[in-house]
N, C-alpha and C positions, 0 to 999 in steps of 0.2 A: 822273660818270654822267649822261647826258642825261635830262631829263624826257621820257618816252615819249608822254605825252599832256598835254592842258592841264587835267586834273582832279586830278592827284596830283603833288606836288613836296615836297621836304623843306622844313621851315619855315626862315625867315630869322631870324637873331638880331636883337635890337633895333638893334645897331650896323650890321648889314648893311642893315636897312630904312632907317635914317637916312642911310647913305651913298647908297643907291639913290634915296631921296627927293631928296637934293641934286642928283644927276645928272639926275633926271627934271624938276627945276625949272630946269635950264639952268645950274646952278653948275658951275664947273670942279672938278677934283679938289682943287686947292689951296684954293678957296673952301669946298668941302665939308669939307675937313680942318680949316680954321680954325673953321668953324661947330661942328664936333664936338669941337674941342680935341685933335686927334690929328695925327700927321704925314701928309704926302701918301702915303708908302709904306703906312701903315696903311689908308688909304682904298682904295688900289690893291689891297691884300690882300683887303679886304672885297668889292670888285668882282669879283676873281678867284674868290672863294668863291661869290659869287652866281652867277656864270657857270657854275661847276661844278654847282651845285644845279639851275639852270634849263636847263643843256645848251646854252649859247651863250656866245660871247665878245663878241658885238656888244651894245653898251650899249643901243642903240635897241630891240633885241629883248628884252633883259632888262626894260626898262621896260614894253613891251607885255605880256609874260608876267606881270609883277608885277601889273598891273591885272587881267588875265584870271584869275589864280589867287588874287586877294585878298591878295597880299602888300603892296600899296599901295592906299589908298582911291582909287576912281575919281574923277577931278577933276569938280568941279561944272561943268555946261554953262554956256557963255557965252551972253549974250543978243543976239548979233548973228550975221550970216550971212557966211561966207567962201566964195566960189566959186573953185575951183581948176581950171585946165586939166587935161585928162586926163593929160598927161605928168607933171604934178606930183603928181596923185593916185596915179599908178603908182609914182613914186619913194617917196612916203610909205608906201604899202602894202609896197613892197619893203624899206624900212628897218625897218618894224615886223616884217617877216617874217625879219629877220636877214641881209638881203643887203647887200653893199657896192654902191657906185655902179657899180663895174666889173661885178659880177654882174647888176645891173639892166640895164645897157647891153647885155650879152651876151644876156640873156633877151629883151629887147625888140628886139634886132637894130638898135640905134641907135648912133650915134657916141658914144664916151665923153665927149667935150667937151660935147655937147648934153645928156647926162644930168647932168653936173656943173653946167651952167648951170641946168637945171631944179631941181636940189637946192638951189642957192644961192637961186633965186627962191622955192622952197618955204619955206625958212627965213625969208626976208623977209616973205612973205605971211602966215605963221603967227606972225610976231614971235617966232621961236625962235632960240636961240643955238647949238643943236647938234641932231644927229639924234635923240638921246634926248629932248630938250625938244620937238622937233617931234612926236614920238609922243604926248607928254602933251597938246600942243595939239590933235593929231588926235582924241584922246579927248574933250577939252573941246568940240570942234566936232562931235562924233559922226561924224567921218570914219572913225574906228576904234572898235571896241568889240565887245561880245558880239553885238549884233544886226547887225553889219556883217560881210559876207563879204568878206575881203580879196581873194579871187580875182576878185570882181566890183566891186572898189572903183572902177574906172574909171567906173561908172555912178552913183557916190554924189556928191551935192552936200551940202556942209555946211550943215545947217539947225540952227543952235544952238538948244538947248532942245527939239528934237524927236528922238525915237528912230526 
C-alpha cells in the first residue's frame, strides 16, 4: 500500500532501517548484507518491504522518503559548495522523485542517451556510487530536503551548510 502523503507511513523495522542506511551510503546489496551478517536475499527482502511501506520500488525514492519521513537521520551538511548544471539538477530531482532515467528523458523531452550521460556526470560530481547514494549526497549539499521544492530544483545551487 503506497504512502499517500509524506507525513504518515508505517514504521520501518531496525533491520529495514539498517538495510536502507547501507543503500543510502552507496553500499551494494552484497556489501550491506555482509555488514548486517545476513544473506543478499534477506537484504533484498528488506528493501522490498520498505518499498511496500513507502509506496515505491525505486531505491533513490525510498532514500528520499526515508529522510523526509524521519526513518533515516538527515545527513549532516558538508562544508563545501557543488554547483551542478541544470540538466544534472533535473536528473537528481527526478531520481529523488522515483523516476527512472527513461521517465526523466520523456518528461524533459530529451534524448535518453543525453540524460544517461547527465546521470553519470551527476554521480561523478556528487562522488556517489548509485542513484540512492546521489540522493543522500543531494541532502548533504541541500540540493534536496524539506526546504527544497523538487519541482523548482532547476533553480537550486548547492550551498553546503546553508538551508
